[in-house]
C-alpha positions as CSV (number, residue, x, y, z in Angstrom):
1,M,35.7,14.9,104.3
2,V,38.0,17.0,106.5
3,I,38.8,20.5,105.3
4,E,42.5,20.8,106.0
5,K,42.7,24.6,105.9
6,S,40.2,26.6,107.9
7,P,39.0,29.9,106.5
8,T,39.5,33.1,108.3
9,I,37.6,34.6,111.1
10,I,35.7,37.8,111.2
11,A,35.2,38.7,114.9
12,P,33.5,37.5,118.1
13,G,31.1,39.4,120.1
14,Q,29.6,39.1,123.6
15,K,27.0,37.0,125.2
16,G,23.6,38.5,125.6
17,I,21.4,36.1,127.4
18,R,18.8,37.5,129.6
19,K,20.0,41.0,129.3
20,P,17.9,44.1,129.1
21,K,18.1,46.3,126.1
22,P,21.7,47.3,125.3
23,D,22.7,50.4,127.3
24,I,25.3,51.2,124.7
25,E,24.8,50.3,121.0
26,G,26.1,46.8,120.4
27,H,27.0,46.2,124.1
28,S,25.0,44.7,126.9
29,P,25.6,44.7,130.6
30,S,27.3,41.7,132.0
31,T,24.8,39.1,133.3
32,Y,26.1,36.1,135.2
33,K,24.5,33.6,137.5
34,Q,25.2,34.3,141.1
35,H,26.5,31.0,142.6
36,H,28.3,32.8,145.4
37,G,29.9,31.3,148.4
38,G,32.8,31.5,150.8
39,S,36.4,31.6,149.7
40,L,38.2,28.5,148.5
41,G,40.9,26.8,150.5
42,S,44.6,27.1,149.9
43,Y,45.6,26.8,146.2
44,M,48.1,24.7,144.4
45,R,51.7,25.7,144.2
46,G,52.6,23.9,141.1
47,A,50.0,25.3,138.6
48,L,52.7,26.5,136.2
49,G,54.7,23.4,136.7
50,F,51.7,21.4,135.5
51,L,51.2,23.7,132.6
52,L,54.8,23.1,131.5
53,I,54.3,19.4,131.8
54,L,51.0,19.7,130.0
55,H,52.4,21.6,127.0
56,G,55.7,19.8,127.1
57,Q,54.3,16.3,126.7
58,T,53.0,16.6,123.2
59,T,55.5,14.1,121.9
60,G,56.2,16.4,119.0
61,V,52.7,16.1,117.6
62,A,51.0,19.4,116.9
63,A,47.4,18.2,117.1
64,Q,46.8,17.2,120.7
65,S,43.6,15.5,121.7
66,F,41.2,17.8,123.5
67,N,39.8,14.7,125.1
68,S,43.0,13.1,126.2
69,T,43.8,13.2,129.8
70,R,45.8,16.1,131.1
71,L,48.2,15.1,133.9
72,P,47.2,17.1,137.0
73,T,49.6,19.7,138.5
74,T,50.1,19.8,142.2
75,F,47.3,22.2,143.1
76,V,46.5,22.5,146.8
77,S,43.4,24.5,146.8
78,K,39.9,24.4,145.4
79,A,38.5,26.5,142.6
80,P,34.9,27.2,141.9
81,I,32.8,27.0,138.8
82,V,31.3,29.4,136.5
83,S,27.6,29.4,136.0
84,P,25.9,30.2,132.7
85,T,24.0,33.4,132.1
86,S,20.4,33.1,132.9
87,K,18.5,31.0,135.4
88,P,20.9,29.1,137.7
89,P,20.3,25.4,138.1
90,P,19.4,24.1,141.5
91,A,22.6,23.9,143.6
92,V,23.6,20.5,144.7
93,A,24.1,20.2,148.4
94,P,27.4,18.5,149.2
95,T,27.2,15.5,151.4
96,S,29.7,14.0,153.7
97,K,33.5,14.3,153.5
98,P,35.3,12.1,151.0
99,P,36.6,8.8,152.1
100,P,40.3,8.2,152.4
101,A,42.2,8.6,149.1
102,V,43.3,5.5,147.3
103,S,46.7,5.2,145.5
104,P,46.7,7.5,142.5
105,T,46.7,6.1,139.0
106,S,47.1,7.9,135.7
107,I,43.8,8.8,134.1
108,A,45.3,8.4,130.7
109,S,45.9,4.8,131.3
110,S,43.5,2.0,132.3
111,V,42.2,2.7,135.8
112,P,41.8,-0.4,138.0
113,I,38.7,-0.4,140.1
114,P,39.6,-0.5,143.8
115,P,37.7,-2.7,146.3
116,S,36.3,0.3,148.0
117,S,33.0,1.8,146.6
118,T,34.4,5.3,145.9
119,I,37.5,6.9,144.7
120,K,38.3,10.3,146.0
121,G,41.1,12.7,146.6
122,T,44.0,11.0,144.9
123,T,47.3,12.8,144.9
124,S,48.7,14.8,142.1
125,I,50.7,12.8,139.5
126,A,52.8,15.7,138.4
127,S,55.4,16.9,140.8
128,S,55.4,20.5,141.9
129,V,57.7,22.6,139.7
130,P,58.0,26.2,140.9
131,I,58.5,28.7,138.0
132,P,59.7,32.2,138.5
133,P,57.4,35.0,137.4
134,S,59.7,35.9,134.5
135,S,59.6,32.4,133.0
136,T,57.5,31.6,129.9
137,I,55.5,28.5,129.1
138,K,56.5,26.6,126.0
139,G,54.6,27.9,122.9
140,T,54.1,31.5,124.0
141,S,56.1,34.6,123.6
142,H,54.3,36.2,126.5
143,P,55.9,36.1,130.0
144,T,53.7,34.6,132.7
145,S,51.6,37.2,134.5
146,T,52.0,37.9,138.2
147,P,49.5,36.1,140.3
148,P,46.9,38.5,141.8
149,N,47.0,37.0,145.2
150,P,48.9,34.3,147.2
151,T,46.5,31.5,146.1
152,P,46.0,32.0,142.3
153,I,43.9,29.8,140.0
154,P,45.4,29.3,136.6
155,I,43.4,30.3,133.5
156,V,45.3,29.4,130.4
157,I,44.4,30.8,127.0
158,T,45.4,28.9,123.8
159,N,45.0,30.0,120.2
160,S,44.7,27.0,117.9
161,C,43.3,29.1,115.1
162,P,45.3,29.7,111.9
163,D,45.1,33.4,112.5
164,T,45.9,35.9,115.2
165,I,43.1,36.5,117.7
166,W,42.7,39.0,120.6
167,P,41.2,37.2,123.7
168,G,39.1,39.4,126.0
169,I,38.5,38.6,129.7
170,G,35.7,40.1,131.8
171,T,35.5,39.9,135.6
172,Q,32.2,40.0,137.5
173,N,33.4,39.0,140.9
174,G,36.8,38.4,142.6
175,I,40.2,39.4,141.2
176,G,40.7,38.9,137.5
177,P,43.9,38.6,135.5
178,V,46.4,41.5,135.4
179,V,45.3,42.1,131.8
180,G,41.8,42.2,130.3
181,G,42.8,41.7,126.7
182,F,45.9,40.9,124.6
183,E,47.1,39.7,121.2
184,L,47.7,36.0,120.7
185,A,49.3,34.6,117.6
186,P,48.5,31.2,116.1
187,G,49.8,28.3,118.3
188,E,50.5,30.6,121.3
189,T,49.4,30.0,124.8
190,K,49.2,32.6,127.6
191,P,48.9,31.6,131.3
192,L,47.0,34.0,133.5
193,F,45.8,33.9,137.2
194,V,42.6,34.7,139.0
195,S,41.5,34.6,142.6
196,P,39.7,31.5,144.0
197,D,36.4,33.4,144.1
198,W,36.6,34.6,140.5
199,Q,33.5,34.9,138.3
200,G,34.0,35.9,134.7
201,R,34.0,35.2,131.1
202,V,36.6,34.7,128.3
203,W,36.0,35.4,124.6
204,G,37.9,35.8,121.4
205,R,38.1,39.0,119.3
206,T,38.8,38.8,115.6
207,N,40.2,41.0,112.8
208,C,41.5,43.7,115.1
209,S,43.6,46.7,114.4
210,F,44.6,49.0,117.3
211,N,46.6,52.2,117.5
212,D,50.1,52.0,119.0
213,E,48.7,52.7,122.5
214,G,46.0,50.1,122.3
215,T,43.4,52.7,123.3
216,G,41.4,52.8,120.1
217,P,41.2,51.6,116.5
218,S,44.1,52.3,114.1
219,N,41.9,54.7,112.1
220,L,39.0,56.9,113.0
221,N,36.4,54.8,111.3
222,G,37.6,51.5,112.7
223,V,37.6,48.2,111.0
224,N,33.9,48.1,110.3
225,G,33.1,51.8,109.8
226,N,31.6,52.1,113.3
227,G,34.7,53.0,115.2
228,A,35.3,49.5,116.5
229,A,38.8,48.1,116.5
230,C,37.7,44.5,116.0
231,M,35.2,42.8,113.7
232,T,33.8,40.7,116.5
233,G,34.1,40.9,120.3
234,D,35.2,44.5,120.3
235,C,35.7,46.2,123.7
236,F,34.9,49.9,122.8
237,G,38.0,49.9,120.6
238,R,40.4,49.1,123.4
239,L,43.0,46.3,123.5
240,N,42.7,45.9,127.3
241,C,39.0,45.1,127.9
242,E,37.3,46.9,130.8
243,F,33.8,45.8,129.7
244,T,32.4,42.8,128.0
245,G,32.7,42.3,124.3
246,Q,30.4,43.3,121.5
247,V,28.1,40.5,120.3
248,P,28.1,38.0,118.7
249,V,30.7,36.0,120.6
250,T,31.3,32.5,121.9
251,L,31.8,32.6,125.7
252,A,33.6,30.5,128.2
253,E,32.0,31.3,131.6
254,F,33.2,30.5,135.1
255,N,32.0,30.8,138.6
256,L,34.8,29.3,140.8
257,I,32.9,29.5,144.1
258,G,29.4,28.2,143.6
259,G,27.0,25.9,145.3
260,I,25.2,26.0,148.7
261,N,28.5,25.8,150.6
262,S,30.7,27.5,148.0
263,D,32.5,24.2,147.4
264,Q,31.5,23.7,143.8
265,T,32.6,25.2,140.5
266,F,30.2,26.1,137.7
267,Y,31.3,26.6,134.1
268,D,29.8,26.5,130.6
269,I,30.2,27.4,126.9
270,S,27.6,29.9,126.1
271,L,26.0,30.8,122.7
272,V,23.3,33.0,124.4
273,D,24.9,36.2,123.0
274,G,25.7,34.5,119.7
275,Y,28.7,32.6,118.1
276,N,31.9,33.6,116.4
277,L,34.6,31.0,117.1
278,P,34.9,27.3,118.0
279,L,35.8,26.9,121.7
280,G,36.8,24.2,124.1
281,I,37.3,24.2,127.9
282,I,39.9,21.8,129.4
283,Y,40.0,21.1,133.1
284,I,43.4,21.1,134.8
285,P,42.9,18.9,137.8
286,A,44.1,19.9,141.3
287,A,45.6,17.5,143.8
288,N,42.2,16.8,145.2
289,T,40.4,16.3,141.9
290,T,42.7,14.1,139.8
291,W,40.2,11.3,140.2
292,I,37.5,13.0,138.1
293,P,37.5,11.3,134.6
294,P,38.3,13.7,131.7
295,N,35.3,12.6,129.7
296,L,33.1,14.3,132.3
297,T,34.7,17.7,132.2
298,N,36.3,18.7,128.8
299,C,33.5,20.3,126.7
300,V,33.8,21.6,123.2
301,C,31.6,23.6,120.7
302,I,32.5,23.5,117.0
303,A,30.0,25.2,114.9
304,S,32.2,26.4,112.0
305,A,33.0,24.5,108.8
306,G,36.6,23.5,108.4
307,F,37.2,22.5,112.0
308,L,34.9,19.5,112.0
309,D,36.5,16.0,111.9
310,P,34.5,13.0,110.7
311,P,33.0,10.7,113.3
312,S,35.2,7.8,112.2
313,R,38.4,9.6,113.2
314,S,40.5,7.5,115.5
315,G,44.0,7.3,116.9
316,L,46.0,8.5,119.8
317,Y,45.1,12.2,119.4
318,Y,41.5,11.7,118.6
319,T,40.4,9.0,121.0
320,N,40.7,8.4,124.7
321,K,40.4,4.6,124.9
322,T,40.1,4.6,128.7
323,F,37.5,7.3,129.0
324,P,35.7,7.7,125.7
325,I,34.2,11.1,125.3
326,P,30.6,11.4,124.0
327,W,30.4,13.7,121.0
328,E,27.8,14.9,118.5
329,P,27.7,12.4,115.6
330,D,25.4,13.9,112.9
331,Q,26.9,17.2,111.8
332,T,28.9,17.6,108.6
333,N,30.9,20.6,107.4
334,P,28.0,21.6,105.1
335,T,25.4,21.5,107.8
336,V,27.6,23.2,110.4
337,G,28.3,25.9,107.8
338,G,24.5,26.7,107.5
339,W,23.0,26.4,111.0
340,C,22.7,30.1,111.7
341,P,19.3,31.6,110.6
342,W,19.9,33.8,107.6
343,D,18.7,37.0,109.2
344,L,20.9,36.5,112.3
345,Q,24.2,36.4,110.4
346,K,26.5,39.3,111.4
347,Y,28.0,39.6,108.0
348,P,25.6,37.8,105.5
349,P,26.9,37.3,102.0
350,S,25.3,39.2,99.1
351,K,22.5,37.4,97.2
352,P,23.5,36.8,93.6
353,G,20.0,37.2,92.3
354,D,19.1,39.5,89.4
355,G,16.5,41.3,91.4
356,I,13.6,39.5,89.7
357,Y,14.2,35.9,90.8
358,P,16.4,36.2,93.9
359,Y,18.1,33.1,95.2
360,P,16.6,31.4,98.2
361,D,18.7,31.8,101.3
362,D,19.7,28.2,101.6
363,S,21.2,28.2,98.1
364,I,23.7,31.0,98.7
365,Q,27.3,30.0,99.6
366,R,28.2,31.2,103.1
367,P,31.7,32.2,104.2
368,V,33.4,29.7,106.5
369,F,33.7,32.4,109.1
370,D,30.1,33.3,109.7
371,P,29.5,35.0,113.1
372,C,25.9,34.5,114.2
373,L,23.8,36.7,116.5
374,S,21.4,35.1,119.0
375,A,17.7,36.1,118.8
376,C,18.1,37.9,122.0
377,A,21.2,39.8,120.9
378,A,19.6,40.7,117.6
379,T,16.3,42.0,118.9
380,G,16.5,42.6,122.7
381,N,12.9,41.6,122.9
382,P,11.6,40.1,126.2
383,E,10.3,37.0,124.5
384,D,13.7,36.3,123.0
385,C,15.7,37.2,126.1
386,C,13.3,35.6,128.7
387,T,12.9,38.8,130.6
388,G,9.9,40.6,132.0
389,E,6.7,38.6,131.7
390,Y,8.7,36.0,129.8
391,D,11.1,35.3,132.8
392,D,9.7,31.8,133.3
393,P,10.8,28.5,131.7
394,S,7.2,27.6,131.1
395,V,6.6,30.8,129.1
396,C,10.0,31.4,127.4
397,T,10.7,28.6,124.9
398,P,13.7,28.0,122.6
399,S,13.8,30.1,119.4
400,L,15.0,28.7,116.0
401,Y,18.4,30.0,116.8
402,S,18.5,28.2,120.1
403,E,17.3,24.9,118.6
404,N,19.9,25.1,115.9
405,A,22.7,26.1,118.3
406,K,21.8,23.1,120.6
407,T,21.9,20.8,117.6
408,V,25.5,21.7,116.5
409,C,26.8,22.2,120.1
410,P,24.8,20.0,122.5
411,D,26.8,21.0,125.6
412,A,26.5,24.7,125.0
413,Y,24.1,27.2,126.5
414,S,21.6,28.2,123.8
415,Y,19.1,30.4,125.7
416,A,18.3,31.6,129.2
417,F,16.6,28.4,130.5
418,D,19.0,25.9,129.1
419,D,20.7,25.0,132.4
420,Q,20.3,21.2,132.8
421,T,22.1,20.4,129.6
422,S,24.6,23.2,129.6
423,T,26.0,23.8,133.1
424,F,29.0,21.8,134.2
425,I,29.4,21.4,138.0
426,I,32.4,19.8,139.7
427,P,34.0,20.1,143.2
428,N,36.2,23.1,143.7
429,G,39.9,22.7,142.8
430,G,42.0,22.9,139.7
431,G,42.5,25.4,136.8
432,W,41.3,25.8,133.3
433,E,42.5,26.1,129.7
434,V,40.3,27.9,127.2
435,V,41.2,26.7,123.6
436,F,40.0,28.7,120.7
437,C,39.5,26.9,117.4
438,P,40.0,23.3,118.6
439,R,39.5,20.7,115.9
440,G,37.3,17.6,116.2
441,R,33.6,17.4,117.1
442,S,31.3,19.1,119.6
443,T,30.8,17.1,122.8
444,N,27.6,15.7,124.1
445,I,28.7,15.0,127.7
446,L,25.8,16.3,129.8
447,R,23.2,14.3,127.9
448,I,25.1,11.1,128.5
449,F,26.8,11.7,131.9
450,G,24.8,14.5,133.5
451,E,23.6,12.4,136.4
452,E,27.1,11.0,137.0
453,L,28.5,14.5,137.1
454,R,25.8,15.7,139.5
455,T,26.6,12.8,141.8
456,I,30.3,13.7,141.9
457,A,29.6,17.4,142.4
458,S,27.3,16.7,145.3
459,G,30.1,14.9,147.2
460,G,29.1,11.4,146.2
461,G,32.5,10.7,144.8
462,L,33.5,8.5,141.9
463,T,31.6,5.3,142.8
464,R,32.5,1.9,141.3
465,E,29.3,2.0,139.2
466,I,30.1,5.5,137.8
467,L,33.7,4.5,137.0
468,E,32.6,1.4,135.1
469,R,30.0,3.4,133.2
470,V,32.3,6.2,132.0
471,Q,34.8,3.6,130.7
472,N,32.1,1.6,128.9
473,R,32.0,2.5,125.2
474,T,29.1,0.2,124.6
475,Y,27.0,2.1,127.3
476,I,27.9,5.4,125.8
477,E,27.0,4.3,122.3
478,S,23.7,2.9,123.5
479,V,22.7,6.3,125.0
480,N,24.2,8.6,122.3
481,P,22.0,8.8,119.2
482,K,24.4,7.1,116.8
483,G,26.6,5.4,119.3
484,S,29.3,8.1,119.1
485,S,32.2,8.3,121.5
486,G,35.9,8.7,121.6
487,A,36.9,11.7,119.4
488,G,35.8,15.0,120.9
489,M,38.3,17.7,120.1
490,T,41.8,18.1,119.1
491,I,43.8,21.3,119.2
492,R,44.3,22.6,115.7
493,P,48.0,23.0,114.8
494,S,49.2,26.5,113.9
495,L,48.8,27.4,110.2
496,G,50.8,30.6,110.5
497,A,49.6,34.2,110.5
498,L,47.1,35.0,107.8
499,G,47.4,38.7,107.8
500,V,45.7,41.3,110.0
501,V,42.3,42.7,109.6
502,P,40.9,42.0,106.1
503,L,37.4,43.3,106.1
504,L,35.9,40.2,104.8
505,Y,37.3,36.7,105.2
506,M,35.8,34.1,103.0
507,A,37.5,31.5,105.1
508,V,37.2,31.2,108.8
509,V,40.4,30.8,110.8
510,L,40.0,29.5,114.3
511,F,42.7,29.2,116.9
């Protein structure tokens, strides 16, 4: 049964995979994979034009399919991928140059298979629509930020949660957005820009209360008594993050210039430092990447009760009939609400026992918003963080937290050596939308189409065989445990502001 109203959120933290002991209480140094390379080529002029088209073509329906195809904007350059924290996967060496492009077709519609063996480099469907810096994108009250350089890559942040959130952005390499943190009301979208060689992370902060200057919490003790301005994901009390956020937090990680020849992009959803909010990543194709099917790129992690749709959900905004998206079929709202090991909950509920016969942990009702620390973030021990003598995949094995996290979010990073089923790699080019609190189901793309995605990333292109396979629902259902495909995620419609900074939310509200 679908829970129509999601409970409120408490607050996200930061990712703590493979990090040494925190240098400051509750914070850990930023640790990203180093898939460095040369700079990208020229970028796409019509990034914002595409975004307008993207957000303007909702046909008046609030819940838009996370899996549905997004028409590409006229990008002209390539953008790299983010790599997850921890051990980098072996880079895929690109092969020869792509063959001549075939005539473009809409990914959202049925794609005819051309006589040639591969499809590459189709042109952009959306026309270039230049937008002045002062313009705003539909659905946001924030003006578009000024691009940091002549060839910017768009990073769009969308809040589909029923409550206000405060996204944070950390930059490890390249030029990041002009702001490192901001307030985002339910239903709002904020477009930002980064350089083509950017490496960084995006996370959501919850239950924040800042002073008028945004330089600290609104009161001396902060929202949690420790001087923090946010319940989760806090950046030393500041609105504009200059460092990474406080754990636990769900992360979207990007390395836009990875691979042997710096012509690949790495990205992932990471739960290595913990989990606080549902999160999805939508790829915005460039002119040179419109041929990549959306069911290979748009990943989602929903590990909070109230945002999970049933597997049987169907319809225009839940299913992409041309390119069915593999998703996790087994979880229910009750199981998703209890996956976090009891002692790793950031804000565990009180046990109602009388002191003599205390209730067992699994019998206590948990709040909908239940931020969860990873084992590494909670202990900092080498065996949990895969550091020191445990810095070896044959020695460091998944903890209970990692196993549970991988069960509810198959495409997400769960611990340091979880690369093969967590890292998305595609050719450079295009932008990204990070959606907080999407509604639907977690995706299971890499288990089903990992080999196909690696072939595309290596320069092999979209072969006839791959195209037929990614459109074949029967094939997807034969590989996926319960034959699940189609739904994926939908963006949750705005439920209105739910008030700022209650100390404890019994309901979790996601963007």
